[in-house]
C-alpha positions in Angstrom: -19.0 67.2 -8.4 -18.3 66.5 -5.2 -21.5 65.0 -4.6 -20.4 62.7 -7.7 -17.4 61.4 -6.1 -19.1 60.7 -2.6 -21.7 58.6 -4.5 -18.9 56.6 -6.0 -16.8 56.1 -3.5 -20.1 54.3 -1.7 -20.7 52.7 -4.7 -17.1 51.3 -4.6 -17.1 51.0 -0.8 -20.5 48.8 -1.0 -19.1 46.6 -3.8 -15.5 45.8 -1.5 -18.1 45.0 1.2 -19.5 42.3 -1.4 -16.3 41.0 -2.2 -15.6 40.5 1.3 -18.4 38.8 2.4 -18.0 36.6 -0.9 -14.3 36.0 0.4 -15.8 35.1 4.1 -18.6 33.1 3.3 -16.4 30.7 0.3 -13.9 30.4 3.4 -16.6 29.6 5.8 -17.5 26.9 3.3 -14.0 25.7 2.8 -13.4 25.1 6.6 -16.7 23.6 6.8 -15.9 20.8 4.2 -12.8 20.2 5.8 -14.5 19.9 9.4 -16.4 17.2 7.8 -13.9 15.7 5.8 -11.8 15.2 9.3 -14.4 14.1 11.0 -15.2 10.9 8.3 -11.7 10.0 8.8 -12.0 10.0 12.5 -14.8 8.1 12.3 -13.6 5.9 10.0 -10.6 5.2 11.9 -12.4 4.4 15.3 -14.4 1.4 12.8 -11.6 -0.1 12.3 -10.0 0.1 15.6 -13.1 -1.2 16.7 -12.7 -3.8 14.1 -16.1 -3.1 12.6 -14.6 -3.4 8.9 -18.0 -3.4 7.3 -19.2 -0.1 8.2 -15.6 1.0 8.0 -15.7 0.1 3.7 -19.4 1.7 3.7 -18.1 5.0 5.0 -15.3 4.4 2.9 -17.1 3.9 -0.2 -19.1 6.5 0.2 -16.8 9.1 1.5 -14.1 8.6 -1.7 -17.2 8.9 -3.9 -17.3 12.7 -2.7 -13.7 12.9 -2.3 -11.2 10.1 -4.3 -8.6 12.5 -3.9 -7.9 12.3 0.2 -5.0 10.6 0.7 -5.9 9.8 4.4 -9.1 7.7 2.8 -7.2 6.2 0.4 -4.8 4.9 3.3 -7.8 3.5 5.3 -8.9 1.9 2.4 -5.5 -0.4 2.2 -5.4 -0.5 6.1 -9.4 -2.2 5.8 -7.7 -4.9 3.1 -4.9 -5.4 5.8 -7.1 -5.8 8.8 -9.9 -8.6 6.8 -7.2 -11.4 6.4 -6.1 -10.0 3.0 -2.3 -9.1 3.3 -1.3 -9.7 -0.1 -4.1 -6.9 -1.3 -3.0 -4.7 1.4 0.8 -5.0 0.7 -0.3 -4.0 -3.1 -2.5 -0.9 -1.9 0.2 0.4 0.3 2.8 -0.1 -2.2 0.5 2.0 -5.1 -0.1 4.9 -2.8 3.9 4.6 -1.6 4.2 5.4 -5.0 2.5 9.1 -4.6 3.4 9.6 -0.8 6.5 8.0 -0.8 7.6 10.0 2.4 5.1 8.9 4.9 6.1 6.7 7.3 3.2 5.2 8.1 3.1 3.4 5.1 6.3 1.4 5.2 5.3 0.5 8.9 2.6 -1.4 7.8 4.2 -2.8 4.6 6.4 -4.2 7.1 4.2 -6.0 9.7 1.9 -7.3 6.7 5.3 -9.1 5.8 6.1 -10.4 9.3 2.8 -12.0 9.7 3.2 -14.0 6.0 6.2 -15.2 8.0 8.9 -13.4 5.9 10.8 -11.6 8.7 13.8 -10.5 6.5 11.4 -8.4 3.9 9.3 -7.4 7.0 12.8 -5.7 8.7 13.7 -4.4 5.4 10.4 -2.2 5.2 10.6 -1.2 9.2 14.0 0.5 8.1 13.2 2.4 5.1 10.0 3.7 7.5 12.6 5.0 9.9 15.0 6.6 7.4 11.2 8.8 6.8 10.9 9.9 10.1 13.8 8.7 12.5 12.4 9.5 15.9 9.0 7.6 15.6 8.4 5.2 18.0 6.0 2.6 16.9 8.3 2.1 14.2 11.0 1.4 16.7 9.4 -0.8 18.7 8.3 -3.1 15.9 11.5 -3.2 14.6 12.5 -4.1 18.6 10.0 -7.0 18.5 10.7 -8.2 14.9 14.4 -8.6 15.9 13.6 -10.2 19.3 11.4 -12.8 17.6 14.3 -13.4 14.8 16.6 -14.4 18.1 14.4 -16.6 18.9 15.3 -19.6 17.5 19.2 -18.8 18.0 18.7 -18.2 21.5 16.5 -21.7 22.0 19.3 -24.1 20.2 21.9 -22.5 22.5 20.2 -22.7 26.5 18.6 -25.7 24.8 15.0 -24.4 25.7 11.9 -25.3 24.7 10.3 -23.0 21.6 7.1 -23.9 23.2 7.8 -22.5 26.6 9.8 -19.4 25.7 8.1 -15.8 25.3 5.5 -15.8 22.6 6.1 -13.0 19.8 5.8 -9.5 20.8 2.7 -8.2 18.2 3.4 -6.0 15.7 1.3 -2.7 15.3 -0.4 -1.8 12.5 -0.7 1.8 12.0 -4.6 3.4 10.9 -3.9 6.7 11.4 -1.1 9.0 9.7 0.6 11.1 12.6 3.5 12.2 10.3 3.0 14.7 8.1 0.2 17.1 7.3 -2.9 17.0 5.7 -2.3 17.8 1.7 -4.8 18.2 -1.7 -3.4 16.4 -4.1 -0.1 13.9 -4.5 3.8 15.0 -4.2 6.0 14.2 -6.8 9.0 11.1 -5.1 11.7 14.2 -5.1 9.4 16.7 -3.0 9.4 16.6 0.8 6.6 17.7 2.4 5.7 20.0 5.1 6.4 17.1 8.2 5.3 18.3 11.5 8.2 18.0 14.5 8.3 14.7 15.7 6.9 13.3 19.1 9.2 12.3 21.4 8.2 9.5 22.9 7.5 9.1 26.8 10.2 6.1 26.7 13.5 6.7 24.8 12.9 4.6 21.4 14.5 1.5 22.0 17.8 1.4 20.3 18.8 -2.3 18.1 22.2 -3.5 19.7 24.5 -6.2 18.1 23.5 -9.4 20.3 27.3 -11.0 20.9 27.6 -14.1 19.6 27.2 -17.4 21.7 30.3 -19.7 21.6 29.7 -22.1 19.0 31.9 -25.8 17.8 33.6 -25.4 15.3 31.6 -26.0 12.0 32.0 -29.6 10.3 31.3 -29.7 6.5 27.7 -30.4 5.0 26.0 -30.6 1.7 29.1 -28.8 -0.5 27.7 -28.5 -3.8 30.0 -26.9 -6.6 31.2 -23.3 -6.1 30.2 -20.6 -7.7 31.7 -16.8 -8.2 30.1 -14.1 -6.2 27.5 -11.9 -7.7 27.3 -8.6 -8.5 25.5 -6.1 -5.7 21.5 -6.7 -6.7 20.1 -3.2 -8.5 17.2 -2.2 -6.1 13.8 -2.0 -7.7 11.7 0.8 -8.1 8.0 0.8 -9.2 5.3 -2.0 -7.4 5.8 -4.5 -9.9 9.0 -5.3 -9.3 8.7 -4.8 -5.6 6.2 -7.7 -5.6 8.0 -9.9 -7.9 11.3 -9.5 -5.4 8.7 -10.3 -2.3 7.5 -13.6 -4.4 10.8 -15.0 -4.8 11.9 -14.3 -1.8 8.9 -15.9 0.0 9.1 -18.8 -2.4 13.1 -19.4 -0.9 11.5 -18.7 2.5 9.1 -21.3 2.3 11.9 -23.5 0.6 13.7 -23.5 3.7 10.9 -24.1 5.7 10.1 -27.6 3.7 13.5 -28.4 4.8 13.7 -27.5 8.5 10.1 -28.9 8.6 11.8 -32.4 6.8 8.9 -32.1 4.4 10.4 -33.8 1.8 7.6 -33.8 -1.3 7.1 -30.0 -0.7 11.2 -29.7 -0.5 11.4 -31.7 -3.3 8.5 -29.1 -5.5 10.9 -26.4 -4.9 13.3 -27.7 -7.7 12.3 -27.4 -11.2 12.7 -30.5 -13.7 15.3 -28.7 -15.7 18.1 -28.2 -11.7 21.2 -29.4 -12.2 22.5 -31.1 -8.7 26.1 -31.0 -9.8 28.9 -33.8 -8.6 28.0 -36.1 -11.6 24.7 -37.0 -10.4 21.7 -37.8 -11.7 18.2 -36.1 -10.5 17.6 -39.7 -9.0 20.1 -40.2 -7.2 20.9 -36.9 -5.7 16.5 -36.7 -4.3 17.4 -40.3 -2.9 20.8 -38.8 -1.4 18.3 -35.9 0.5 15.7 -38.1 1.3 18.1 -39.9 3.7 20.0 -37.0 4.4 17.3 -35.3 5.2 14.7 -37.7 6.9 17.3 -39.5 9.0 18.1 -36.0 11.0 16.5 -35.8 14.3 16.0 -32.5 14.1 16.9 -29.1 12.0 17.2 -25.8 12.5 17.8 -23.5 9.2 18.0 -20.2 9.4 18.6 -17.5 6.3 19.5 -13.6 6.6 20.9 -10.8 4.3 18.7 -12.4 1.2 19.5 -10.4 -1.9 17.6 -10.6 -5.3 18.5 -10.1 -8.4 15.7 -10.1 -11.1 16.8 -10.3 -15.3 16.0 -11.8 -18.8 13.4 -12.5 -20.6 11.6 -14.7 -19.3 12.3 -14.0 -16.1 15.7 -15.4 -14.0 16.4 -14.6 -10.5 19.8 -15.0 -8.4 19.3 -15.3 -4.3 22.1 -15.0 -2.0 21.8 -15.5 1.4 23.8 -16.1 4.6 22.8 -20.0 5.8 22.8 -21.3 9.0 22.3 -24.8 9.2 22.1 -27.3 12.8 21.1 -30.5 13.1 22.6 -32.7 16.0 26.7 -32.3 16.4 26.5 -30.8 13.2 26.9 -26.9 12.8 27.3 -25.1 9.6 27.4 -21.4 8.7 28.1 -20.4 4.8 26.9 -18.1 2.0 24.6 -19.8 -0.3 23.4 -18.9 -4.2 20.0 -20.2 -5.7 19.2 -19.5 -9.6 15.8 -19.5 -9.8 13.2 -19.1 -13.2 9.5 -18.8 -13.6 7.4 -21.3 -14.6 3.6 -20.7 -14.4 4.0 -18.4 -11.9 6.0 -20.4 -9.5 9.3 -19.7 -8.7 11.7 -22.8 -9.1 15.3 -23.8 -7.9 17.7 -24.7 -11.5 21.2 -24.7 -9.6 22.5 -24.1 -6.1 25.9 -23.1 -5.0 27.7 -22.8 -1.4 30.0 -19.4 -2.6 31.9 -19.2 0.6 31.8 -19.4 4.8 
């Protein structure tokens, strides 16, 4: 009996040894696979950093076919699109990525940088601020936001100090991030309400710059300029959540900023094309009389400076309609005026056009 017990004990221990060997072997394979995956990610990051986009794309295609759920690889795919001169594709890619990983600050940074590159600083600032909500100590986000704000203030400073814009310091370049350093690796997407393990924020060697309010420069008393009929103040806009809603809001803001740019550059033909055929100029003016009035008021100005801020977009209805409110600062010669305005727009064949325009306050 004792001999039988010893034999059974020996077999059992041998079985445990085999099980342990299998576990160790599996763990070694897993660690080896993870190390290889990390090496691939680092190699692609380096290729993108070196500007070798074609090689990076080939590596990405190969890596994603082997590990399509790797969140870092999918992030790098968006970075690759952004670096190849396709900012809108890059933005849409990052927006979709952010639906799976909504708490990663790097994605908001990159969306903001791409909007800044498209000449949409207000939209860019919104996304950079969203990134700082995820990681308040992120030095690159702070620096990008500071550089963006400085560039937004350049026209006002140049005008106040009577400087030549061409001779003022050039815009500081914003940094697009290709590497995620704020969160640990994960195997699958997390829900919006979930909070992944976040590594302790790395303190920059230099304290992150804080954005401070700039004291207003003395300004002459505003003179009344174009005063369309007043309209009631709008209700607060609902914040869109889906990528489609965010993309639609971005298109509307882009249209409004392009309208302002055409006005500022005195490109009358482009300016008038932003108004729909059904536009109602008010003040008992016909469309032709209104266009002639605008022609005189725009083309006779030697220079026009126009800035929009605090854009607020509301989208509703089917077919889609939009209401945009903002603060408009206009300057031309001795005329300086700041007012709150509202534009009502409709979408026609993929293009947003103005149907009504109001001044809603000063």
